[in-house]
C-alpha angles and dihedrals in degrees: 000000000000106000123062139179116203122206115196132195102215091201087064102035098033098168092035090238094142091040092054092043090056093045093048095048095048093047088050088056095053097264134136117235134190121186133208109186105154097095147148094057123190092262093054096256125132103191146000109247090211087071092062112102117243094239094048109133102184141023121210115200119199117202134048135310091282091058094051091047092053092044090049089060089049096052105028094110092059092062088213113147119247131217119199121218107199116234095149133061123307103311138194097214106035102083102184131065120209092247090060094043100117093046089053092050091050089054091052094047090050096042094241102143142088130236128218124200109220119203118240133199130233119209127195120191116205134173125234090274093055095254112149111243101173143344131200145154131237134195095193111023153322110235129192116194140166115279121230121352116019113275140139119266130197111238117187109206126199131179120209089347094307121116114249107171147311113245121200100204149122088267149314130258121203108184145175123232088265089054093048090090093052131058093339093058089049089054091051101270127146125265110241128196103260098231092057120108111231145094133238129209112203123176116219111232095331115198094239141087100231112037116129134175117274122220117211140183119269087239094061127100120222121204122193119191126190108228104171129018134007121290143178127226121206133189112218086334095306142081095048117201121193112229127206127202111291096024115131133211117206114198124188139153111287121234086230125082133196113232114217124194116222119199095168115058113224091015094143094058090044092056091043089053093051089049090053091052095046 
């Protein structure tokens, strides 16, 4: 790789010390570098993909897992692989720590790395008459939760047009394998190897004694209908859409993928092991 685009979370690299260190090192080694350091913006975006040069080979994201997930939604249409530099807590996606920065940059320059294609979700929000209200993608998860004051909502869940169950709960998480270590895990869902191809449905605080997460094929379509009470649906924690009774959210595998650069083989299992010990 010889041409890079750097996306910086200014809340994590406030004085741009890591950003400037990366830029200086790459330029010294004969590379071209563009920097986007205005994020996060009010709408949750970190960059405008139209600013990324057509010959860009790699995107370096400085921040935590949340930064990389938001940036992934911004640049997914470019199909350019992304490397995360961790400036947050111990993350599952950000593969490089600051103390190993120069080694990672050398690997990028010399093409000594692997890429992983991470599955994404596509969500379509329609009203009870079938009119499209919103559509968005997610790398981690699509989450429906009660709007306003805390209260239980009845969510009717169907898979491929067949009724599955009605959950009376605070919300519903539908996640990818990448998202299985995020909100779904906090709600009791399973951890899934991130290169797998499947979806997981996890109710949030269901009012029942026996509800468990449900693991589905990536080829399935999950439909969640709000049967009682107002809700909000969010995509990777952003792009909230208010739902009324009768509105439906259809969730399926996106045709797009997020391409993640891995410098350190087995890094997911290493991070998982550290999490278990902490």
